[in-house]
C-alpha positions in Angstrom: -27.7 -26.9 39.0 -30.0 -29.1 41.1 -33.7 -29.1 41.5 -36.5 -31.1 43.2 -39.1 -32.9 41.2 -42.2 -34.0 43.1 -43.4 -37.4 42.0 -46.8 -38.6 43.2 -47.5 -42.3 43.2 -51.0 -43.1 44.4 -52.3 -40.6 46.9 -50.4 -41.6 50.0 -46.8 -41.7 48.8 -44.8 -38.7 47.6 -41.2 -39.1 46.4 -38.7 -36.3 45.7 -35.4 -36.6 44.0 -32.6 -34.4 42.6 -30.6 -34.2 39.4 -27.5 -32.3 38.2 -27.8 -30.4 35.0 -24.5 -29.3 33.4 -24.8 -26.6 30.7 -22.0 -26.8 28.1 -21.3 -23.9 25.8 -20.6 -25.4 22.3 -20.1 -22.0 20.7 -16.7 -22.2 19.0 -14.1 -19.4 19.9 -14.0 -16.5 17.5 -11.4 -16.8 14.7 -8.0 -15.5 15.6 -5.6 -13.6 13.3 -2.8 -15.9 12.1 -1.1 -14.0 9.3 -0.7 -10.6 7.8 0.3 -9.9 4.2 1.0 -6.7 2.3 -0.3 -6.3 -1.3 1.1 -5.8 -3.8 4.2 -7.7 -2.8 6.3 -5.4 -5.0 5.8 -1.9 -6.4 7.9 0.6 -8.4 7.3 4.3 -8.1 8.9 7.4 -9.6 10.3 10.1 -7.3 7.3 12.2 -6.3 4.7 9.5 -7.2 2.5 7.7 -4.7 1.1 4.2 -4.6 -1.3 2.3 -2.3 -0.4 -0.8 -0.4 -3.0 -2.9 1.5 -2.7 -5.0 4.7 -4.7 -8.2 4.6 -5.2 -10.3 7.8 -5.9 -14.0 7.5 -7.8 -15.7 10.4 -7.7 -19.2 11.9 -10.9 -20.1 10.0 -9.4 -19.1 6.7 -11.3 -15.9 6.4 -9.6 -12.6 5.4 -10.1 -9.0 6.2 -8.6 -5.7 5.0 -6.9 -4.0 8.0 -5.1 -1.3 6.0 -6.4 1.6 8.0 -5.9 -0.2 11.3 -2.3 -1.3 10.7 0.8 0.6 11.7 2.9 1.3 8.7 6.7 1.9 8.3 9.5 1.8 5.8 13.0 0.4 6.4 14.6 3.4 4.6 12.8 6.7 5.3 15.1 8.6 2.9 13.7 6.6 -0.1 9.9 6.7 0.7 7.3 7.9 3.2 4.2 5.9 4.2 0.9 7.1 5.5 -1.0 6.0 8.7 -4.7 5.8 9.6 -7.0 6.7 6.7 -3.9 7.3 4.6 -2.5 3.9 5.8 -0.3 2.1 3.2 0.0 5.2 0.9 3.7 5.2 -0.1 5.4 8.2 -1.7 8.8 8.0 -3.4 11.2 10.5 -2.1 14.6 9.5 -3.6 15.9 6.7 -5.9 16.5 3.5 -4.0 14.9 0.4 -2.5 13.1 -0.1 0.8 10.8 -2.5 2.5 7.2 -1.5 3.4 6.1 -3.0 6.7 2.6 -3.3 8.1 2.1 -4.4 11.8 -1.3 -5.4 13.3 -2.2 -7.4 16.4 1.3 -8.7 16.8 1.6 -9.8 13.2 3.9 -8.3 10.5 3.7 -8.2 6.7 6.3 -6.9 4.3 6.5 -5.8 0.7 9.2 -4.3 -1.6 9.3 -0.8 -2.9 11.6 0.4 -5.7 11.8 4.1 -6.3 13.3 5.3 -9.6 14.7 8.7 -10.1 15.4 10.9 -13.1 18.8 10.5 -14.8 18.8 13.1 -17.5 16.7 15.3 -19.7 16.9 14.9 -23.5 15.8 17.3 -26.2 14.9 15.7 -29.5 15.9 16.2 -32.2 19.3 17.0 -30.8 20.1 19.1 -33.9 17.9 20.5 -36.7 18.4 22.7 -39.7 15.3 24.6 -40.9 14.6 27.4 -43.4 13.6 30.9 -42.5 9.9 31.0 -41.3 9.8 27.2 -40.9 8.9 25.7 -37.6 10.8 22.9 -35.8 9.0 21.0 -33.0 11.3 19.9 -30.2 10.3 17.5 -27.5 11.8 17.0 -24.0 12.1 13.6 -22.5 12.9 12.7 -18.9 15.0 9.5 -18.8 14.4 7.5 -15.5 16.9 5.3 -13.8 15.1 2.1 -15.0 15.5 3.2 -18.6 11.9 4.4 -19.1 11.2 7.7 -20.8 8.6 10.3 -20.0 7.6 13.0 -22.5 7.7 16.2 -20.4 7.5 18.7 -23.3 4.4 20.3 -21.9 5.9 20.5 -18.4 9.0 22.4 -19.4 9.6 26.1 -19.8 11.4 26.7 -23.0 14.0 29.5 -23.3 16.4 30.6 -25.9 20.0 30.0 -24.8 22.2 33.0 -25.1 24.1 33.1 -28.3 21.9 30.6 -30.0 18.9 30.7 -32.2 16.8 28.0 -30.5 14.9 27.4 -27.3 16.1 24.8 -24.8 14.0 23.4 -21.9 14.4 24.3 -18.2 12.9 22.1 -15.6 9.9 23.6 -13.8 8.4 22.4 -10.6 
């Protein structure tokens, strides 16, 4: 940019000059995304159970931002789990026993986490055998044994029926 400055020395002499003014923008560039991570790094779900993952972006200035609902989500084995998008982004649901990676993608970056889905192995009735007197009551309980060895008391989720030719009730799985 140039401009003229009138300078008056005494009354008879007028001088003019010009100067160049360079304007420099010292505003730093906005922080850029440099990494994407998925939290938690590993999760275990039961078949039919859901769990929430988050996508966290790290920027060049060290700041972080949750981009879970903006990320595109996928799983490496869709027979093991499904994963939500948008407002349901990162919500994984176990479909079958197995392992898969959960992948979040955002602005050219990718983050991964592990998902282990466990399935039911067997249903146990306890006690397996009981002898009682007439008019006494015996409480049986039903336990679902999962592939990781954990047990879940499903007594209240079962329909109990008397097996033909027996004098006791055995559970049937209900959905």
